[in-house]
C-alpha positions as CSV (number, residue, x, y, z in Angstrom):
1,X,-33.1,-15.0,-1.9
2,X,-31.5,-11.6,-0.5
3,X,-34.4,-8.3,0.2
4,X,-32.7,-6.0,-1.4
5,X,-32.3,-5.4,-5.5
6,X,-28.8,-4.9,-7.6
7,X,-30.0,-1.6,-8.2
8,X,-30.0,-0.6,-4.6
9,X,-27.2,-1.8,-4.0
10,X,-25.0,-0.7,-6.8
11,X,-26.0,3.2,-5.7
12,X,-22.9,5.8,-5.1
13,X,-24.8,7.4,-2.2
14,X,-24.6,6.5,1.7
15,X,-25.8,2.7,2.3
16,X,-26.1,0.9,5.6
17,X,-23.1,-1.2,5.7
18,X,-25.1,-3.5,7.8
19,X,-27.5,-4.8,4.8
20,X,-24.1,-4.9,2.4
21,X,-21.8,-6.8,5.4
22,X,-24.6,-9.8,4.9
23,X,-23.2,-10.4,1.2
24,X,-19.5,-11.4,2.9
25,X,-19.4,-14.7,4.2
26,X,-17.4,-15.3,7.7
27,X,-14.2,-16.7,7.4
28,X,-14.8,-20.8,8.8
29,X,-12.9,-21.3,12.6
30,X,-10.0,-23.6,12.2
31,X,-7.1,-21.6,9.8
32,X,-9.3,-20.9,6.7
33,X,-8.2,-18.3,4.5
34,X,-11.0,-17.8,1.6
35,X,-14.7,-17.7,1.8
36,X,-16.8,-17.0,-1.1
37,X,-20.5,-16.6,-1.2
38,X,-23.4,-16.2,-3.9
39,X,-26.1,-14.7,-3.1
40,X,-29.6,-13.8,-5.6
41,X,-30.6,-10.7,-5.1
42,X,-34.8,-9.6,-5.1
43,X,-36.6,-11.1,-7.6
44,X,-33.8,-12.8,-9.3
45,X,-32.3,-9.7,-10.6
46,X,-28.9,-10.5,-9.8
47,X,-26.3,-12.0,-8.2
48,X,-24.0,-10.9,-5.5
49,X,-20.9,-12.4,-5.0
50,X,-18.8,-12.2,-1.5
51,X,-15.1,-13.1,-0.7
52,X,-13.6,-12.9,2.6
53,X,-10.0,-12.9,2.6
54,X,-7.2,-13.9,5.4
55,X,-4.2,-11.7,4.4
56,X,-1.9,-14.3,5.8
57,X,-2.6,-16.0,2.1
58,X,-2.2,-13.1,-0.2
59,X,-2.1,-9.5,-0.8
60,X,-4.6,-7.7,-2.9
61,X,-3.2,-7.9,-6.3
62,X,-3.1,-12.2,-5.7
63,X,-6.8,-11.9,-4.8
64,X,-8.3,-10.0,-7.2
65,X,-6.2,-12.1,-9.9
66,X,-8.4,-15.0,-7.9
67,X,-11.6,-13.3,-9.1
68,X,-10.2,-12.8,-12.7
69,X,-9.3,-16.3,-13.4
70,X,-12.3,-17.5,-11.5
71,X,-14.7,-15.1,-14.0
72,X,-12.4,-16.0,-17.1
73,X,-13.3,-20.2,-16.2
74,X,-17.0,-19.2,-15.9
75,X,-17.1,-17.2,-19.5
76,X,-15.2,-19.1,-21.2
77,X,-12.6,-16.3,-21.7
78,X,-8.5,-16.6,-21.8
79,X,-7.7,-17.1,-18.2
80,X,-4.8,-15.2,-16.7
81,X,-1.5,-16.8,-16.6
82,X,-1.2,-19.3,-13.4
83,X,0.1,-18.3,-10.4
84,X,3.3,-19.0,-9.4
85,X,3.2,-20.7,-6.0
86,X,6.9,-20.8,-4.9
87,X,7.7,-18.9,-1.7
88,X,11.3,-19.4,-1.7
89,X,11.0,-16.5,-4.4
90,X,10.7,-14.0,-2.0
91,X,14.3,-13.8,-0.1
92,X,14.5,-12.2,3.4
93,X,18.5,-11.5,4.0
94,X,17.5,-8.7,6.3
95,X,15.3,-10.5,8.8
96,X,12.0,-8.4,7.8
97,X,9.7,-11.6,8.8
98,X,11.4,-12.2,12.5
99,X,11.7,-8.1,12.5
100,X,7.8,-8.1,12.2
101,X,7.1,-11.2,14.5
102,X,9.3,-9.5,17.2
103,X,7.6,-5.7,16.5
104,X,4.0,-8.0,17.0
105,X,5.4,-9.7,19.8
106,X,5.9,-6.6,22.1
107,X,3.2,-4.5,20.9
108,X,-0.1,-4.6,23.4
109,X,-2.8,-6.6,21.9
110,X,-6.1,-4.8,20.9
111,X,-9.5,-6.5,19.8
112,X,-10.5,-6.2,16.4
113,X,-12.0,-2.9,15.1
114,X,-16.0,-3.2,16.2
115,X,-18.0,-2.1,13.1
116,X,-20.6,0.4,14.3
117,X,-24.3,-0.1,14.0
118,X,-24.7,3.3,12.3
119,X,-22.0,2.8,9.6
120,X,-22.5,4.2,6.5
121,X,-20.8,3.1,2.8
122,X,-20.3,5.6,0.3
123,X,-18.5,5.8,-3.2
124,X,-17.3,9.1,-4.3
125,X,-15.6,9.6,-7.8
126,X,-13.0,11.4,-9.3
127,X,-13.4,12.2,-12.5
128,X,-10.0,12.8,-15.3
129,X,-11.0,16.0,-15.2
130,X,-10.8,16.4,-11.7
131,X,-8.0,14.8,-11.6
132,X,-6.2,16.9,-13.3
133,X,-7.5,19.8,-12.2
134,X,-5.8,18.4,-8.6
135,X,-2.6,18.2,-10.3
136,X,-2.5,21.9,-11.8
137,X,-3.8,23.3,-8.4
138,X,-0.4,21.4,-7.1
139,X,2.0,22.3,-9.8
140,X,0.7,26.4,-9.9
141,X,1.2,25.8,-5.9
142,X,5.3,24.9,-6.0
143,X,5.7,27.4,-8.6
144,X,4.4,29.8,-6.2
145,X,6.9,28.7,-3.4
146,X,9.6,28.6,-6.2
147,X,10.2,25.2,-6.0
148,X,9.9,22.2,-8.3
149,X,6.6,20.3,-8.2
150,X,6.4,16.6,-6.4
151,X,6.0,14.0,-8.8
152,X,1.9,14.1,-8.6
153,X,0.1,10.8,-10.3
154,X,-3.5,10.0,-10.9
155,X,-3.4,8.1,-7.5
156,X,-1.0,10.7,-5.6
157,X,-4.0,13.2,-6.8
158,X,-6.8,11.4,-5.3
159,X,-4.7,9.9,-2.2
160,X,-4.1,13.8,-1.7
161,X,-7.5,15.1,-2.7
162,X,-9.7,12.5,-0.4
163,X,-7.0,13.0,3.0
164,X,-7.2,16.7,3.1
165,X,-11.3,16.2,2.6
166,X,-11.1,13.6,5.3
167,X,-9.2,15.8,7.7
168,X,-11.3,19.0,7.0
169,X,-14.4,16.9,7.7
170,X,-13.4,15.8,11.3
171,X,-11.2,18.9,12.1
172,X,-14.0,21.1,13.3
173,X,-15.2,17.7,16.1
174,X,-11.3,16.9,17.1
175,X,-10.8,20.8,17.8
176,X,-14.2,20.6,19.9
177,X,-12.9,17.3,21.6
178,X,-9.5,19.3,22.2
179,X,-8.0,17.7,19.4
180,X,-4.9,15.3,19.6
181,X,-1.1,15.8,18.3
182,X,-0.1,18.3,15.5
183,X,0.1,15.9,12.8
184,X,-1.5,12.7,11.1
185,X,-0.3,9.9,8.9
186,X,-1.6,8.5,5.9
187,X,0.0,4.7,4.7
188,X,-0.9,2.4,1.7
189,X,0.4,-0.7,0.6
190,X,2.9,-0.5,-2.1
191,X,3.6,-3.7,-5.0
192,X,7.3,-5.0,-4.3
193,X,7.2,-7.7,-6.6
194,X,9.2,-5.8,-9.5
195,X,11.6,-4.1,-7.0
196,X,12.8,-7.1,-5.6
197,X,16.7,-7.4,-5.3
198,X,18.6,-9.0,-7.1
199,X,16.0,-11.0,-9.1
200,X,12.2,-9.3,-9.5
201,X,9.3,-11.7,-8.5
202,X,6.9,-12.4,-11.5
203,X,3.9,-10.7,-11.2
204,X,2.0,-13.7,-10.9
205,X,3.4,-14.6,-7.6
206,X,0.8,-15.9,-5.0
207,X,1.5,-14.6,-1.6
208,X,2.4,-11.2,-0.3
209,X,5.0,-9.3,-1.9
210,X,3.9,-5.6,-0.5
211,X,6.0,-2.7,1.7
212,X,4.2,0.1,3.6
213,X,4.5,3.4,1.9
214,X,3.8,6.3,4.4
215,X,3.5,9.7,5.7
216,X,2.5,12.6,7.9
217,X,1.6,16.2,7.3
218,X,0.5,18.9,9.9
219,X,-3.3,18.4,10.7
220,X,-4.4,22.1,10.5
221,X,-2.3,22.7,6.7
222,X,-4.0,19.4,5.7
223,X,-7.4,20.7,6.9
224,X,-7.2,24.3,5.0
225,X,-9.5,24.1,2.3
226,X,-7.8,24.8,-1.5
227,X,-4.8,24.9,-2.5
228,X,-2.9,24.8,0.4
229,X,-4.6,21.4,1.7
230,X,-4.0,19.9,-1.8
231,X,-0.6,20.7,-1.6
232,X,0.1,19.7,1.6
233,X,-1.1,16.1,1.0
234,X,0.2,14.9,-2.5
235,X,3.3,16.3,-1.5
236,X,3.6,14.2,1.5
237,X,2.1,11.3,-0.6
238,X,4.5,11.8,-3.2
239,X,7.4,12.3,-1.0
240,X,6.1,8.9,0.7
241,X,6.0,7.3,-2.7
242,X,9.6,8.0,-3.3
243,X,10.8,6.4,-0.2
244,X,9.2,3.5,0.0
245,X,10.6,2.4,-3.6
246,X,13.7,4.2,-3.5
247,X,16.5,1.5,-3.6
248,X,17.3,-0.6,-0.8
249,X,14.4,1.1,1.4
250,X,13.4,-2.6,2.0
251,X,16.5,-3.6,3.6
252,X,15.7,-2.0,6.5
253,X,12.8,-3.7,8.7
254,X,13.3,-2.3,11.8
255,X,13.1,1.0,10.8
256,X,10.4,0.0,8.3
257,X,7.9,-1.4,11.2
258,X,8.9,1.5,13.4
259,X,7.4,4.0,11.5
260,X,4.0,1.9,11.3
261,X,4.0,1.3,14.8
262,X,4.5,5.0,15.7
263,X,1.8,5.9,13.1
264,X,-0.4,3.6,14.7
265,X,0.4,4.0,18.1
266,X,0.3,8.0,17.5
267,X,-3.0,8.4,18.5
268,X,-3.4,11.7,15.9
269,X,-5.0,9.2,13.2
270,X,-4.3,7.2,10.6
271,X,-5.8,7.2,7.1
272,X,-5.2,3.6,5.1
273,X,-6.2,2.7,1.7
274,X,-7.6,-0.9,0.4
275,X,-7.4,-1.7,-3.0
276,X,-6.0,0.1,-5.9
277,X,-7.3,1.0,-9.5
278,X,-4.4,-1.3,-11.3
279,X,-6.4,-4.5,-10.1
280,X,-8.9,-3.5,-13.3
281,X,-11.8,-5.0,-10.6
282,X,-14.7,-3.7,-13.0
283,X,-12.8,-5.8,-15.6
284,X,-13.9,-9.2,-13.9
285,X,-16.8,-10.7,-16.0
286,X,-18.5,-13.9,-15.1
287,X,-20.4,-14.3,-18.4
288,X,-23.0,-11.4,-17.3
289,X,-21.1,-8.1,-18.5
290,X,-19.9,-5.4,-16.6
291,X,-19.9,-5.8,-12.9
292,X,-22.7,-3.3,-11.8
293,X,-20.7,-2.1,-8.0
294,X,-17.8,-3.4,-6.1
295,X,-17.4,-2.6,-2.5
296,X,-14.6,-3.4,-0.1
297,X,-16.7,-3.8,2.7
298,X,-13.6,-4.3,5.1
299,X,-13.0,-0.5,5.2
300,X,-16.0,-0.2,8.0
301,X,-14.3,-2.1,10.4
302,X,-10.4,-0.6,9.3
303,X,-11.5,3.1,8.4
304,X,-9.1,2.9,5.2
305,X,-10.3,4.2,2.1
306,X,-11.6,2.1,-0.5
307,X,-9.9,2.4,-4.0
308,X,-10.7,1.3,-7.7
309,X,-10.3,2.3,-11.1
310,X,-14.3,4.2,-12.1
311,X,-16.8,2.2,-13.7
312,X,-18.1,4.8,-15.9
313,X,-16.7,4.9,-19.1
314,X,-15.3,8.7,-19.2
315,X,-12.8,7.1,-16.6
316,X,-11.8,7.9,-13.1
317,X,-11.0,7.0,-9.7
318,X,-13.8,5.5,-7.2
319,X,-13.3,6.0,-3.9
320,X,-15.2,4.6,-1.1
321,X,-15.4,5.8,2.5
322,X,-17.4,4.3,5.6
323,X,-18.3,7.0,8.1
324,X,-21.1,7.0,10.8
325,X,-24.3,9.3,9.4
326,X,-23.1,12.4,10.8
327,X,-19.4,12.1,9.8
328,X,-20.5,11.3,6.6
329,X,-22.5,14.2,5.8
330,X,-19.3,16.4,7.1
331,X,-17.1,14.4,4.9
332,X,-19.9,14.8,1.5
333,X,-19.8,17.9,2.6
334,X,-16.1,18.8,2.2
335,X,-16.0,16.4,-0.8
336,X,-18.2,18.5,-3.0
337,X,-17.0,21.8,-2.2
338,X,-13.7,21.0,-2.9
339,X,-14.8,19.7,-6.2
340,X,-16.7,23.1,-7.1
341,X,-14.3,25.0,-5.9
342,X,-11.6,22.8,-8.6
343,X,-14.1,23.2,-11.2
344,X,-14.4,27.0,-10.5
345,X,-11.1,28.2,-10.4
346,X,-8.3,26.0,-11.8
347,X,-7.9,26.1,-15.8
348,X,-6.9,23.1,-16.7
349,X,-3.3,22.3,-17.9
350,X,-3.5,22.2,-22.2
């Protein structure tokens, strides 16, 4: 029995990571790749299902498919198609695996990131209206520059908005401490199953089939409130996607790893992404109805932003951010100020 109830855990506001982390099992020693834990909440008024996964086994698309399959078996619903367990489907003519092994061997080994005791986890939601307004800002900013706008999908708009807020929240603190370099990086995974050459891989493939999309942006422009920061961030994110999915992009493993390594070792900060709205985590139903809340607790260690579809009927995208209390207050202020600016100054594109 756990001494919190579902209403306390399902809040969007700041929650102590130390309390939530108790609901996630550790991976046992000895090579285990999956651990599951069910916890009855206070008063028997809810159940928490925690999962820990080693990404050597599979990527996020696979782990979420596992949850959908497990839930279907529990509820009697129609299960997703069975997994395809055939590692020979992933061809590696360019030596991607060897390139990563060599690169990892030449990189100084660092200890795991430690979870600060005062870390908080907060969920921020961008509504469909917010997302459309971001797209309008980017379109109008591009028109003002006399150029074509970047391809600003809902995901690009969300990533760009959060990245800009994140950089603005730490901008003053970084400046007071001497700052860092001139640029900072954004990195996120791209599913390559449908893009593998010459033969695409089934969506049901069980394993890892993701690549990295990443780009840098000037810190000062990224941290600028209003259209400048949004346009800078969304343009950089859109360019990262375009480069990642370009035909033949996966055939340059050395260059691909070097870019990731450059970002990590730059010392200028990297904001990464965990999860995806396409995983439909709120469609996982164990027979009790829609889940009250889904958190990716590991972002408290990695510093990534957790992304999922909004659990609200009106749609949108949820983003989970974990920061120490002071930094969280700065981020909340930047987020809410940016939302207020969007709603007051930007007409919806009809």
